[in-house]
PyMOL Python script that loads the backbone (N, CA, C, O; Angstrom):
from pymol import cmd

cmd.read_pdbstr("""\
ATOM      1  N   MET A   1      15.968-130.800 176.234  1.00  0.00           N
ATOM      2  CA  MET A   1      14.823-130.078 175.725  1.00  0.00           C
ATOM      3  C   MET A   1      13.866-129.844 176.886  1.00  0.00           C
ATOM      4  O   MET A   1      14.020-130.404 177.971  1.00  0.00           O
ATOM      5  N   GLU A   2      12.901-129.022 176.633  1.00  0.00           N
ATOM      6  CA  GLU A   2      12.001-128.635 177.702  1.00  0.00           C
ATOM      7  C   GLU A   2      10.847-129.612 177.826  1.00  0.00           C
ATOM      8  O   GLU A   2      10.625-130.456 176.958  1.00  0.00           O
ATOM      9  N   ASN A   3      10.117-129.479 178.927  1.00  0.00           N
ATOM     10  CA  ASN A   3       8.998-130.383 179.208  1.00  0.00           C
ATOM     11  C   ASN A   3       7.838-130.128 178.258  1.00  0.00           C
ATOM     12  O   ASN A   3       8.029-129.832 177.079  1.00  0.00           O
ATOM     13  N   GLU A   4       6.650-130.247 178.792  1.00  0.00           N
ATOM     14  CA  GLU A   4       5.429-130.044 178.012  1.00  0.00           C
ATOM     15  C   GLU A   4       5.284-128.570 177.633  1.00  0.00           C
ATOM     16  O   GLU A   4       5.511-127.695 178.469  1.00  0.00           O
ATOM     17  N   PRO A   5       4.909-128.286 176.384  1.00  0.00           N
ATOM     18  CA  PRO A   5       4.756-126.876 175.972  1.00  0.00           C
ATOM     19  C   PRO A   5       3.721-126.123 176.792  1.00  0.00           C
ATOM     20  O   PRO A   5       3.909-124.947 177.105  1.00  0.00           O
ATOM     21  N   GLU A   6       2.622-126.799 177.143  1.00  0.00           N
ATOM     22  CA  GLU A   6       1.579-126.112 177.916  1.00  0.00           C
ATOM     23  C   GLU A   6       2.107-125.676 179.275  1.00  0.00           C
ATOM     24  O   GLU A   6       1.806-124.577 179.739  1.00  0.00           O
ATOM     25  N   GLN A   7       2.888-126.530 179.907  1.00  0.00           N
ATOM     26  CA  GLN A   7       3.445-126.196 181.218  1.00  0.00           C
ATOM     27  C   GLN A   7       4.442-125.050 181.101  1.00  0.00           C
ATOM     28  O   GLN A   7       4.475-124.159 181.950  1.00  0.00           O
ATOM     29  N   ASN A   8       5.253-125.074 180.047  1.00  0.00           N
ATOM     30  CA  ASN A   8       6.207-123.985 179.849  1.00  0.00           C
ATOM     31  C   ASN A   8       5.492-122.657 179.657  1.00  0.00           C
ATOM     32  O   ASN A   8       5.913-121.634 180.198  1.00  0.00           O
ATOM     33  N   LEU A   9       4.410-122.674 178.887  1.00  0.00           N
ATOM     34  CA  LEU A   9       3.656-121.444 178.680  1.00  0.00           C
ATOM     35  C   LEU A   9       3.009-120.981 179.978  1.00  0.00           C
ATOM     36  O   LEU A   9       2.998-119.788 180.283  1.00  0.00           O
ATOM     37  N   ALA A  10       2.474-121.924 180.735  1.00  0.00           N
ATOM     38  CA  ALA A  10       1.848-121.565 182.006  1.00  0.00           C
ATOM     39  C   ALA A  10       2.875-120.974 182.956  1.00  0.00           C
ATOM     40  O   ALA A  10       2.561-120.052 183.709  1.00  0.00           O
ATOM     41  N   ASP A  11       4.099-121.490 182.933  1.00  0.00           N
ATOM     42  CA  ASP A  11       5.150-120.951 183.793  1.00  0.00           C
ATOM     43  C   ASP A  11       5.524-119.530 183.381  1.00  0.00           C
ATOM     44  O   ASP A  11       5.842-118.694 184.227  1.00  0.00           O
ATOM     45  N   ASP A  12       5.484-119.259 182.052  1.00  0.00           N
ATOM     46  CA  ASP A  12       5.884-117.950 181.567  1.00  0.00           C
ATOM     47  C   ASP A  12       4.790-116.905 181.686  1.00  0.00           C
ATOM     48  O   ASP A  12       5.086-115.719 181.836  1.00  0.00           O
ATOM     49  N   PHE A  13       3.546-117.317 181.623  1.00  0.00           N
ATOM     50  CA  PHE A  13       2.453-116.364 181.663  1.00  0.00           C
ATOM     51  C   PHE A  13       2.308-115.779 183.068  1.00  0.00           C
ATOM     52  O   PHE A  13       2.595-116.430 184.073  1.00  0.00           O
ATOM     53  N   GLU A  14       1.854-114.532 183.096  1.00  0.00           N
ATOM     54  CA  GLU A  14       1.606-113.892 184.378  1.00  0.00           C
ATOM     55  C   GLU A  14       0.341-114.443 185.022  1.00  0.00           C
ATOM     56  O   GLU A  14       0.188-114.390 186.242  1.00  0.00           O
ATOM     57  N   HIS A  15      -0.563-114.973 184.205  1.00  0.00           N
ATOM     58  CA  HIS A  15      -1.847-115.486 184.681  1.00  0.00           C
ATOM     59  C   HIS A  15      -1.926-116.974 184.362  1.00  0.00           C
ATOM     60  O   HIS A  15      -1.081-117.518 183.652  1.00  0.00           O
ATOM     61  N   TRP A  16      -2.933-117.605 184.890  1.00  0.00           N
ATOM     62  CA  TRP A  16      -3.146-119.023 184.592  1.00  0.00           C
ATOM     63  C   TRP A  16      -3.612-119.172 183.151  1.00  0.00           C
ATOM     64  O   TRP A  16      -4.206-118.244 182.601  1.00  0.00           O
ATOM     65  N   PRO A  17      -3.357-120.323 182.524  1.00  0.00           N
ATOM     66  CA  PRO A  17      -3.707-120.493 181.107  1.00  0.00           C
ATOM     67  C   PRO A  17      -5.193-120.367 180.810  1.00  0.00           C
ATOM     68  O   PRO A  17      -5.555-120.084 179.668  1.00  0.00           O
ATOM     69  N   ASN A  18      -6.064-120.563 181.784  1.00  0.00           N
ATOM     70  CA  ASN A  18      -7.493-120.479 181.495  1.00  0.00           C
ATOM     71  C   ASN A  18      -8.005-119.036 181.556  1.00  0.00           C
ATOM     72  O   ASN A  18      -9.181-118.792 181.286  1.00  0.00           O
ATOM     73  N   GLU A  19      -7.144-118.081 181.906  1.00  0.00           N
ATOM     74  CA  GLU A  19      -7.513-116.670 181.915  1.00  0.00           C
ATOM     75  C   GLU A  19      -7.104-116.041 180.583  1.00  0.00           C
ATOM     76  O   GLU A  19      -6.230-116.569 179.896  1.00  0.00           O
ATOM     77  N   PRO A  20      -7.720-114.927 180.213  1.00  0.00           N
ATOM     78  CA  PRO A  20      -7.351-114.271 178.950  1.00  0.00           C
ATOM     79  C   PRO A  20      -5.880-113.850 178.955  1.00  0.00           C
ATOM     80  O   PRO A  20      -5.330-113.455 179.983  1.00  0.00           O
ATOM     81  N   ALA A  21      -5.268-113.946 177.786  1.00  0.00           N
ATOM     82  CA  ALA A  21      -3.847-113.594 177.663  1.00  0.00           C
ATOM     83  C   ALA A  21      -3.683-112.082 177.582  1.00  0.00           C
ATOM     84  O   ALA A  21      -4.514-111.374 177.012  1.00  0.00           O
ATOM     85  N   THR A  22      -2.604-111.616 178.160  1.00  0.00           N
ATOM     86  CA  THR A  22      -2.283-110.197 178.087  1.00  0.00           C
ATOM     87  C   THR A  22      -1.271-109.991 176.973  1.00  0.00           C
ATOM     88  O   THR A  22      -0.762-110.951 176.396  1.00  0.00           O
ATOM     89  N   ARG A  23      -0.984-108.726 176.677  1.00  0.00           N
ATOM     90  CA  ARG A  23       0.034-108.428 175.665  1.00  0.00           C
ATOM     91  C   ARG A  23       1.392-108.985 176.090  1.00  0.00           C
ATOM     92  O   ARG A  23       2.151-109.505 175.273  1.00  0.00           O
ATOM     93  N   ASN A  24       1.672-108.865 177.355  1.00  0.00           N
ATOM     94  CA  ASN A  24       2.953-109.377 177.843  1.00  0.00           C
ATOM     95  C   ASN A  24       3.026-110.897 177.684  1.00  0.00           C
ATOM     96  O   ASN A  24       4.079-111.440 177.348  1.00  0.00           O
ATOM     97  N   ASP A  25       1.902-111.584 177.929  1.00  0.00           N
ATOM     98  CA  ASP A  25       1.879-113.031 177.732  1.00  0.00           C
ATOM     99  C   ASP A  25       2.194-113.384 176.278  1.00  0.00           C
ATOM    100  O   ASP A  25       2.961-114.307 176.004  1.00  0.00           O
ATOM    101  N   LEU A  26       1.591-112.639 175.356  1.00  0.00           N
ATOM    102  CA  LEU A  26       1.831-112.890 173.938  1.00  0.00           C
ATOM    103  C   LEU A  26       3.261-112.544 173.543  1.00  0.00           C
ATOM    104  O   LEU A  26       3.865-113.218 172.708  1.00  0.00           O
ATOM    105  N   ARG A  27       3.794-111.492 174.148  1.00  0.00           N
ATOM    106  CA  ARG A  27       5.182-111.111 173.881  1.00  0.00           C
ATOM    107  C   ARG A  27       6.130-112.217 174.364  1.00  0.00           C
ATOM    108  O   ARG A  27       7.091-112.563 173.677  1.00  0.00           O
ATOM    109  N   ILE A  28       5.854-112.757 175.532  1.00  0.00           N
ATOM    110  CA  ILE A  28       6.670-113.857 176.059  1.00  0.00           C
ATOM    111  C   ILE A  28       6.563-115.075 175.158  1.00  0.00           C
ATOM    112  O   ILE A  28       7.569-115.725 174.873  1.00  0.00           O
ATOM    113  N   LEU A  29       5.356-115.391 174.708  1.00  0.00           N
ATOM    114  CA  LEU A  29       5.149-116.517 173.811  1.00  0.00           C
ATOM    115  C   LEU A  29       5.918-116.314 172.511  1.00  0.00           C
ATOM    116  O   LEU A  29       6.575-117.239 172.033  1.00  0.00           O
ATOM    117  N   ALA A  30       5.845-115.122 171.937  1.00  0.00           N
ATOM    118  CA  ALA A  30       6.565-114.830 170.696  1.00  0.00           C
ATOM    119  C   ALA A  30       8.073-114.934 170.892  1.00  0.00           C
ATOM    120  O   ALA A  30       8.784-115.467 170.040  1.00  0.00           O
ATOM    121  N   THR A  31       8.552-114.419 172.021  1.00  0.00           N
ATOM    122  CA  THR A  31       9.986-114.494 172.309  1.00  0.00           C
ATOM    123  C   THR A  31      10.446-115.935 172.456  1.00  0.00           C
ATOM    124  O   THR A  31      11.496-116.310 171.933  1.00  0.00           O
ATOM    125  N   ARG A  32       9.669-116.745 173.162  1.00  0.00           N
ATOM    126  CA  ARG A  32      10.014-118.162 173.342  1.00  0.00           C
ATOM    127  C   ARG A  32       9.999-118.896 171.997  1.00  0.00           C
ATOM    128  O   ARG A  32      10.886-119.701 171.712  1.00  0.00           O
ATOM    129  N   THR A  33       8.988-118.611 171.179  1.00  0.00           N
ATOM    130  CA  THR A  33       8.891-119.249 169.866  1.00  0.00           C
ATOM    131  C   THR A  33      10.065-118.833 168.995  1.00  0.00           C
ATOM    132  O   THR A  33      10.658-119.668 168.313  1.00  0.00           O
ATOM    133  N   ASN A  34      10.403-117.561 169.014  1.00  0.00           N
ATOM    134  CA  ASN A  34      11.533-117.074 168.239  1.00  0.00           C
ATOM    135  C   ASN A  34      12.829-117.730 168.704  1.00  0.00           C
ATOM    136  O   ASN A  34      13.671-118.101 167.886  1.00  0.00           O
ATOM    137  N   HIS A  35      12.984-117.871 170.005  1.00  0.00           N
ATOM    138  CA  HIS A  35      14.179-118.501 170.557  1.00  0.00           C
ATOM    139  C   HIS A  35      14.297-119.956 170.091  1.00  0.00           C
ATOM    140  O   HIS A  35      15.386-120.420 169.754  1.00  0.00           O
ATOM    141  N   ARG A  36      13.169-120.666 170.074  1.00  0.00           N
ATOM    142  CA  ARG A  36      13.194-122.061 169.615  1.00  0.00           C
ATOM    143  C   ARG A  36      13.554-122.147 168.140  1.00  0.00           C
ATOM    144  O   ARG A  36      14.307-123.032 167.735  1.00  0.00           O
ATOM    145  N   PHE A  37      13.015-121.224 167.323  1.00  0.00           N
ATOM    146  CA  PHE A  37      13.369-121.227 165.908  1.00  0.00           C
ATOM    147  C   PHE A  37      14.835-120.887 165.698  1.00  0.00           C
ATOM    148  O   PHE A  37      15.468-121.415 164.784  1.00  0.00           O
ATOM    149  N   ASP A  38      15.384-120.006 166.538  1.00  0.00           N
ATOM    150  CA  ASP A  38      16.812-119.716 166.444  1.00  0.00           C
ATOM    151  C   ASP A  38      17.632-120.977 166.683  1.00  0.00           C
ATOM    152  O   ASP A  38      18.638-121.204 166.010  1.00  0.00           O
ATOM    153  N   GLY A  39      17.206-121.796 167.637  1.00  0.00           N
ATOM    154  CA  GLY A  39      17.899-123.066 167.891  1.00  0.00           C
ATOM    155  C   GLY A  39      17.803-123.999 166.705  1.00  0.00           C
ATOM    156  O   GLY A  39      18.771-124.679 166.365  1.00  0.00           O
ATOM    157  N   VAL A  40      16.644-124.037 166.073  1.00  0.00           N
ATOM    158  CA  VAL A  40      16.472-124.892 164.894  1.00  0.00           C
ATOM    159  C   VAL A  40      17.354-124.393 163.757  1.00  0.00           C
ATOM    160  O   VAL A  40      17.991-125.190 163.067  1.00  0.00           O
ATOM    161  N   HIS A  41      17.395-123.077 163.559  1.00  0.00           N
ATOM    162  CA  HIS A  41      18.228-122.512 162.498  1.00  0.00           C
ATOM    163  C   HIS A  41      19.702-122.821 162.734  1.00  0.00           C
ATOM    164  O   HIS A  41      20.426-123.130 161.787  1.00  0.00           O
ATOM    165  N   SER A  42      20.151-122.743 163.970  1.00  0.00           N
ATOM    166  CA  SER A  42      21.562-123.033 164.247  1.00  0.00           C
ATOM    167  C   SER A  42      21.872-124.505 163.975  1.00  0.00           C
ATOM    168  O   SER A  42      22.972-124.833 163.529  1.00  0.00           O
ATOM    169  N   ARG A  43      20.915-125.389 164.240  1.00  0.00           N
ATOM    170  CA  ARG A  43      21.131-126.807 163.927  1.00  0.00           C
ATOM    171  C   ARG A  43      21.226-127.014 162.426  1.00  0.00           C
ATOM    172  O   ARG A  43      22.066-127.783 161.958  1.00  0.00           O
ATOM    173  N   PHE A  44      20.367-126.331 161.661  1.00  0.00           N
ATOM    174  CA  PHE A  44      20.456-126.437 160.208  1.00  0.00           C
ATOM    175  C   PHE A  44      21.785-125.897 159.696  1.00  0.00           C
ATOM    176  O   PHE A  44      22.358-126.447 158.755  1.00  0.00           O
ATOM    177  N   ASP A  45      22.280-124.824 160.309  1.00  0.00           N
ATOM    178  CA  ASP A  45      23.581-124.288 159.908  1.00  0.00           C
ATOM    179  C   ASP A  45      24.687-125.309 160.135  1.00  0.00           C
ATOM    180  O   ASP A  45      25.588-125.450 159.308  1.00  0.00           O
ATOM    181  N   ARG A  46      24.618-126.023 161.260  1.00  0.00           N
ATOM    182  CA  ARG A  46      25.629-127.053 161.528  1.00  0.00           C
ATOM    183  C   ARG A  46      25.524-128.195 160.527  1.00  0.00           C
ATOM    184  O   ARG A  46      26.540-128.719 160.072  1.00  0.00           O
ATOM    185  N   VAL A  47      24.299-128.582 160.181  1.00  0.00           N
ATOM    186  CA  VAL A  47      24.104-129.648 159.204  1.00  0.00           C
ATOM    187  C   VAL A  47      24.628-129.204 157.839  1.00  0.00           C
ATOM    188  O   VAL A  47      25.285-129.981 157.145  1.00  0.00           O
ATOM    189  N   ASP A  48      24.343-127.961 157.450  1.00  0.00           N
ATOM    190  CA  ASP A  48      24.848-127.442 156.182  1.00  0.00           C
ATOM    191  C   ASP A  48      26.376-127.458 156.154  1.00  0.00           C
ATOM    192  O   ASP A  48      26.977-127.803 155.136  1.00  0.00           O
ATOM    193  N   ALA A  49      26.995-127.088 157.260  1.00  0.00           N
ATOM    194  CA  ALA A  49      28.454-127.107 157.327  1.00  0.00           C
ATOM    195  C   ALA A  49      28.980-128.528 157.161  1.00  0.00           C
ATOM    196  O   ALA A  49      29.987-128.737 156.485  1.00  0.00           O
ATOM    197  N   GLN A  50      28.318-129.499 157.765  1.00  0.00           N
ATOM    198  CA  GLN A  50      28.748-130.892 157.612  1.00  0.00           C
ATOM    199  C   GLN A  50      28.608-131.354 156.163  1.00  0.00           C
ATOM    200  O   GLN A  50      29.470-132.070 155.654  1.00  0.00           O
ATOM    201  N   PHE A  51      27.519-130.945 155.494  1.00  0.00           N
ATOM    202  CA  PHE A  51      27.343-131.301 154.086  1.00  0.00           C
ATOM    203  C   PHE A  51      28.445-130.688 153.226  1.00  0.00           C
ATOM    204  O   PHE A  51      28.917-131.320 152.281  1.00  0.00           O
ATOM    205  N   GLU A  52      28.852-129.475 153.545  1.00  0.00           N
ATOM    206  CA  GLU A  52      29.942-128.853 152.800  1.00  0.00           C
ATOM    207  C   GLU A  52      31.233-129.630 152.981  1.00  0.00           C
ATOM    208  O   GLU A  52      31.983-129.816 152.023  1.00  0.00           O
ATOM    209  N   ILE A  53      31.501-130.084 154.194  1.00  0.00           N
ATOM    210  CA  ILE A  53      32.707-130.880 154.452  1.00  0.00           C
ATOM    211  C   ILE A  53      32.653-132.182 153.675  1.00  0.00           C
ATOM    212  O   ILE A  53      33.639-132.573 153.050  1.00  0.00           O
ATOM    213  N   VAL A  54      31.508-132.860 153.706  1.00  0.00           N
ATOM    214  CA  VAL A  54      31.358-134.126 152.993  1.00  0.00           C
ATOM    215  C   VAL A  54      31.493-133.900 151.487  1.00  0.00           C
ATOM    216  O   VAL A  54      32.128-134.695 150.794  1.00  0.00           O
ATOM    217  N   GLY A  55      30.898-132.817 150.979  1.00  0.00           N
ATOM    218  CA  GLY A  55      31.015-132.495 149.557  1.00  0.00           C
ATOM    219  C   GLY A  55      32.452-132.261 149.151  1.00  0.00           C
ATOM    220  O   GLY A  55      32.880-132.708 148.087  1.00  0.00           O
ATOM    221  N   PHE A  56      33.202-131.563 149.990  1.00  0.00           N
ATOM    222  CA  PHE A  56      34.621-131.325 149.713  1.00  0.00           C
ATOM    223  C   PHE A  56      35.396-132.639 149.699  1.00  0.00           C
ATOM    224  O   PHE A  56      36.269-132.839 148.854  1.00  0.00           O
ATOM    225  N   ARG A  57      35.078-133.531 150.631  1.00  0.00           N
ATOM    226  CA  ARG A  57      35.755-134.833 150.665  1.00  0.00           C
ATOM    227  C   ARG A  57      35.444-135.654 149.423  1.00  0.00           C
ATOM    228  O   ARG A  57      36.324-136.322 148.880  1.00  0.00           O
ATOM    229  N   PHE A  58      34.179-135.605 148.966  1.00  0.00           N
ATOM    230  CA  PHE A  58      33.830-136.318 147.734  1.00  0.00           C
ATOM    231  C   PHE A  58      34.610-135.762 146.547  1.00  0.00           C
ATOM    232  O   PHE A  58      35.074-136.520 145.695  1.00  0.00           O
ATOM    233  N   ALA A  59      34.753-134.449 146.491  1.00  0.00           N
ATOM    234  CA  ALA A  59      35.508-133.832 145.391  1.00  0.00           C
ATOM    235  C   ALA A  59      36.966-134.296 145.432  1.00  0.00           C
ATOM    236  O   ALA A  59      37.551-134.601 144.392  1.00  0.00           O
ATOM    237  N   GLU A  60      37.554-134.348 146.634  1.00  0.00           N
ATOM    238  CA  GLU A  60      38.933-134.839 146.762  1.00  0.00           C
ATOM    239  C   GLU A  60      39.040-136.289 146.319  1.00  0.00           C
ATOM    240  O   GLU A  60      39.964-136.648 145.588  1.00  0.00           O
ATOM    241  N   GLN A  61      38.102-137.129 146.756  1.00  0.00           N
ATOM    242  CA  GLN A  61      38.130-138.543 146.389  1.00  0.00           C
ATOM    243  C   GLN A  61      37.957-138.719 144.887  1.00  0.00           C
ATOM    244  O   GLN A  61      38.595-139.582 144.284  1.00  0.00           O
ATOM    245  N   LYS A  62      37.107-137.915 144.289  1.00  0.00           N
ATOM    246  CA  LYS A  62      36.886-137.986 142.841  1.00  0.00           C
ATOM    247  C   LYS A  62      38.182-137.671 142.103  1.00  0.00           C
ATOM    248  O   LYS A  62      38.534-138.362 141.147  1.00  0.00           O
ATOM    249  N   GLN A  63      38.887-136.639 142.536  1.00  0.00           N
ATOM    250  CA  GLN A  63      40.156-136.279 141.894  1.00  0.00           C
ATOM    251  C   GLN A  63      41.192-137.376 142.109  1.00  0.00           C
ATOM    252  O   GLN A  63      41.921-137.726 141.181  1.00  0.00           O
ATOM    253  N   ASP A  64      41.266-137.924 143.325  1.00  0.00           N
ATOM    254  CA  ASP A  64      42.208-139.014 143.596  1.00  0.00           C
ATOM    255  C   ASP A  64      41.903-140.226 142.726  1.00  0.00           C
ATOM    256  O   ASP A  64      42.816-140.880 142.222  1.00  0.00           O
ATOM    257  N   LEU A  65      40.615-140.527 142.550  1.00  0.00           N
ATOM    258  CA  LEU A  65      40.219-141.663 141.718  1.00  0.00           C
ATOM    259  C   LEU A  65      40.603-141.413 140.262  1.00  0.00           C
ATOM    260  O   LEU A  65      41.095-142.317 139.588  1.00  0.00           O
ATOM    261  N   ARG A  66      40.384-140.211 139.782  1.00  0.00           N
ATOM    262  CA  ARG A  66      40.793-139.884 138.408  1.00  0.00           C
ATOM    263  C   ARG A  66      42.292-140.054 138.229  1.00  0.00           C
ATOM    264  O   ARG A  66      42.737-140.626 137.234  1.00  0.00           O
ATOM    265  N   ASP A  67      43.073-139.563 139.182  1.00  0.00           N
ATOM    266  CA  ASP A  67      44.530-139.700 139.090  1.00  0.00           C
ATOM    267  C   ASP A  67      44.947-141.161 139.087  1.00  0.00           C
ATOM    268  O   ASP A  67      45.835-141.548 138.327  1.00  0.00           O
ATOM    269  N   ALA A  68      44.322-141.977 139.925  1.00  0.00           N
ATOM    270  CA  ALA A  68      44.665-143.402 139.995  1.00  0.00           C
ATOM    271  C   ALA A  68      44.304-144.112 138.694  1.00  0.00           C
ATOM    272  O   ALA A  68      45.069-144.949 138.214  1.00  0.00           O
ATOM    273  N   VAL A  69      43.151-143.789 138.121  1.00  0.00           N
ATOM    274  CA  VAL A  69      42.749-144.415 136.855  1.00  0.00           C
ATOM    275  C   VAL A  69      43.704-144.015 135.741  1.00  0.00           C
ATOM    276  O   VAL A  69      44.110-144.859 134.941  1.00  0.00           O
ATOM    277  N   ARG A  70      44.063-142.756 135.679  1.00  0.00           N
ATOM    278  CA  ARG A  70      45.027-142.305 134.652  1.00  0.00           C
ATOM    279  C   ARG A  70      46.364-143.012 134.811  1.00  0.00           C
ATOM    280  O   ARG A  70      46.976-143.416 133.822  1.00  0.00           O
ATOM    281  N   ARG A  71      46.814-143.162 136.034  1.00  0.00           N
ATOM    282  CA  ARG A  71      48.084-143.833 136.289  1.00  0.00           C
ATOM    283  C   ARG A  71      48.016-145.294 135.845  1.00  0.00           C
ATOM    284  O   ARG A  71      48.950-145.794 135.218  1.00  0.00           O
ATOM    285  N   GLU A  72      46.919-145.977 136.165  1.00  0.00           N
ATOM    286  CA  GLU A  72      46.765-147.380 135.778  1.00  0.00           C
ATOM    287  C   GLU A  72      46.665-147.531 134.264  1.00  0.00           C
ATOM    288  O   GLU A  72      47.230-148.463 133.692  1.00  0.00           O
ATOM    289  N   ILE A  73      45.946-146.617 133.616  1.00  0.00           N
ATOM    290  CA  ILE A  73      45.850-146.679 132.153  1.00  0.00           C
ATOM    291  C   ILE A  73      47.221-146.493 131.529  1.00  0.00           C
ATOM    292  O   ILE A  73      47.559-147.190 130.572  1.00  0.00           O
ATOM    293  N   PHE A  74      48.011-145.575 132.047  1.00  0.00           N
ATOM    294  CA  PHE A  74      49.357-145.365 131.523  1.00  0.00           C
ATOM    295  C   PHE A  74      50.217-146.616 131.705  1.00  0.00           C
ATOM    296  O   PHE A  74      50.958-146.998 130.799  1.00  0.00           O
ATOM    297  N   ILE A  75      50.120-147.246 132.857  1.00  0.00           N
ATOM    298  CA  ILE A  75      50.903-148.453 133.121  1.00  0.00           C
ATOM    299  C   ILE A  75      50.501-149.577 132.168  1.00  0.00           C
ATOM    300  O   ILE A  75      51.368-150.251 131.612  1.00  0.00           O
ATOM    301  N   VAL A  76      49.199-149.786 131.973  1.00  0.00           N
ATOM    302  CA  VAL A  76      48.725-150.836 131.069  1.00  0.00           C
ATOM    303  C   VAL A  76      49.148-150.530 129.635  1.00  0.00           C
ATOM    304  O   VAL A  76      49.582-151.428 128.913  1.00  0.00           O
ATOM    305  N   ALA A  77      49.024-149.266 129.219  1.00  0.00           N
ATOM    306  CA  ALA A  77      49.424-148.887 127.855  1.00  0.00           C
ATOM    307  C   ALA A  77      50.919-149.106 127.652  1.00  0.00           C
ATOM    308  O   ALA A  77      51.328-149.602 126.602  1.00  0.00           O
ATOM    309  N   ALA A  78      51.738-148.749 128.631  1.00  0.00           N
ATOM    310  CA  ALA A  78      53.184-148.952 128.519  1.00  0.00           C
ATOM    311  C   ALA A  78      53.504-150.437 128.455  1.00  0.00           C
ATOM    312  O   ALA A  78      54.360-150.853 127.674  1.00  0.00           O
ATOM    313  N   PHE A  79      52.822-151.250 129.277  1.00  0.00           N
ATOM    314  CA  PHE A  79      53.051-152.697 129.248  1.00  0.00           C
ATOM    315  C   PHE A  79      52.684-153.274 127.887  1.00  0.00           C
ATOM    316  O   PHE A  79      53.436-154.068 127.321  1.00  0.00           O
ATOM    317  N   MET A  80      51.523-152.873 127.359  1.00  0.00           N
ATOM    318  CA  MET A  80      51.094-153.384 126.057  1.00  0.00           C
ATOM    319  C   MET A  80      52.039-152.936 124.949  1.00  0.00           C
ATOM    320  O   MET A  80      52.366-153.726 124.063  1.00  0.00           O
ATOM    321  N   PHE A  81      52.481-151.689 124.984  1.00  0.00           N
ATOM    322  CA  PHE A  81      53.426-151.189 123.983  1.00  0.00           C
ATOM    323  C   PHE A  81      54.735-151.975 124.056  1.00  0.00           C
ATOM    324  O   PHE A  81      55.284-152.371 123.028  1.00  0.00           O
ATOM    325  N   GLY A  82      55.225-152.194 125.258  1.00  0.00           N
ATOM    326  CA  GLY A  82      56.460-152.980 125.420  1.00  0.00           C
ATOM    327  C   GLY A  82      56.286-154.410 124.938  1.00  0.00           C
ATOM    328  O   GLY A  82      57.188-154.973 124.316  1.00  0.00           O
ATOM    329  N   THR A  83      55.139-154.995 125.219  1.00  0.00           N
ATOM    330  CA  THR A  83      54.863-156.366 124.781  1.00  0.00           C
ATOM    331  C   THR A  83      54.807-156.437 123.257  1.00  0.00           C
ATOM    332  O   THR A  83      55.364-157.362 122.666  1.00  0.00           O
ATOM    333  N   ILE A  84      54.160-155.496 122.623  1.00  0.00           N
ATOM    334  CA  ILE A  84      54.076-155.487 121.158  1.00  0.00           C
ATOM    335  C   ILE A  84      55.459-155.309 120.542  1.00  0.00           C
ATOM    336  O   ILE A  84      55.790-155.993 119.574  1.00  0.00           O
ATOM    337  N   ILE A  85      56.261-154.417 121.075  1.00  0.00           N
ATOM    338  CA  ILE A  85      57.627-154.214 120.569  1.00  0.00           C
ATOM    339  C   ILE A  85      58.429-155.508 120.747  1.00  0.00           C
ATOM    340  O   ILE A  85      59.158-155.914 119.843  1.00  0.00           O
ATOM    341  N   GLY A  86      58.294-156.152 121.908  1.00  0.00           N
ATOM    342  CA  GLY A  86      59.020-157.405 122.151  1.00  0.00           C
ATOM    343  C   GLY A  86      58.582-158.510 121.206  1.00  0.00           C
ATOM    344  O   GLY A  86      59.423-159.224 120.659  1.00  0.00           O
ATOM    345  N   LEU A  87      57.295-158.661 121.006  1.00  0.00           N
ATOM    346  CA  LEU A  87      56.788-159.685 120.086  1.00  0.00           C
ATOM    347  C   LEU A  87      57.216-159.403 118.651  1.00  0.00           C
ATOM    348  O   LEU A  87      57.539-160.321 117.897  1.00  0.00           O
ATOM    349  N   THR A  88      57.216-158.129 118.282  1.00  0.00           N
ATOM    350  CA  THR A  88      57.662-157.760 116.939  1.00  0.00           C
ATOM    351  C   THR A  88      59.131-158.127 116.761  1.00  0.00           C
ATOM    352  O   THR A  88      59.522-158.601 115.694  1.00  0.00           O
ATOM    353  N   ALA A  89      59.933-157.918 117.766  1.00  0.00           N
ATOM    354  CA  ALA A  89      61.359-158.266 117.689  1.00  0.00           C
ATOM    355  C   ALA A  89      61.532-159.771 117.589  1.00  0.00           C
ATOM    356  O   ALA A  89      62.375-160.236 116.821  1.00  0.00           O
ATOM    357  N   VAL A  90      60.759-160.547 118.341  1.00  0.00           N
ATOM    358  CA  VAL A  90      60.856-161.996 118.330  1.00  0.00           C
ATOM    359  C   VAL A  90      60.440-162.530 116.948  1.00  0.00           C
ATOM    360  O   VAL A  90      61.103-163.403 116.387  1.00  0.00           O
ATOM    361  N   VAL A  91      59.345-161.999 116.416  1.00  0.00           N
ATOM    362  CA  VAL A  91      58.866-162.434 115.095  1.00  0.00           C
ATOM    363  C   VAL A  91      59.874-162.057 114.024  1.00  0.00           C
ATOM    364  O   VAL A  91      60.105-162.833 113.097  1.00  0.00           O
ATOM    365  N   ALA A  92      60.471-160.894 114.133  1.00  0.00           N
ATOM    366  CA  ALA A  92      61.469-160.461 113.161  1.00  0.00           C
ATOM    367  C   ALA A  92      62.684-161.370 113.182  1.00  0.00           C
ATOM    368  O   ALA A  92      63.269-161.633 112.132  1.00  0.00           O
ATOM    369  N   VAL A  93      63.079-161.856 114.353  1.00  0.00           N
ATOM    370  CA  VAL A  93      64.249-162.758 114.463  1.00  0.00           C
ATOM    371  C   VAL A  93      63.914-164.085 113.776  1.00  0.00           C
ATOM    372  O   VAL A  93      64.771-164.627 113.077  1.00  0.00           O
ATOM    373  N   PHE A  94      62.711-164.626 113.943  1.00  0.00           N
ATOM    374  CA  PHE A  94      62.366-165.903 113.353  1.00  0.00           C
ATOM    375  C   PHE A  94      62.193-165.816 111.845  1.00  0.00           C
ATOM    376  O   PHE A  94      62.426-166.812 111.160  1.00  0.00           O
ATOM    377  N   TYR A  95      61.802-164.690 111.301  1.00  0.00           N
ATOM    378  CA  TYR A  95      61.617-164.560 109.866  1.00  0.00           C
ATOM    379  C   TYR A  95      62.894-164.251 109.141  1.00  0.00           C
ATOM    380  O   TYR A  95      62.866-164.276 107.910  1.00  0.00           O
ATOM    381  N   ARG A  96      63.965-163.973 109.741  1.00  0.00           N
ATOM    382  CA  ARG A  96      65.238-163.694 109.078  1.00  0.00           C
ATOM    383  C   ARG A  96      65.943-164.924 108.755  1.00  0.00           C
ATOM    384  O   ARG A  96      67.036-164.879 108.191  1.00  0.00           O
TER     385      ARG A  96
END
""", "prot")
cmd.dss("prot")
cmd.show_as("cartoon", "prot")
cmd.util.cbc("prot")
cmd.orient("prot")
């Protein structure tokens, strides 16, 4: 980044800072300010892009988590169904 703003302006101005500013001095100041805002905007664009990547990753993780939960629920349900069928068979054998 650049040094002190006052020094940068003094370097850009055609006259010393204690003299009245000319149109060209103001044009240079506006151009420098615009250039700095362009840099800030580009940084925000990069941050926005990173947020989009993170958001996409969260969406992927959410879907993966849903799939894993569904798979585990199916496994537990199948185990419980098998256990109930087995217990029913065992009870049926003892009551005969």
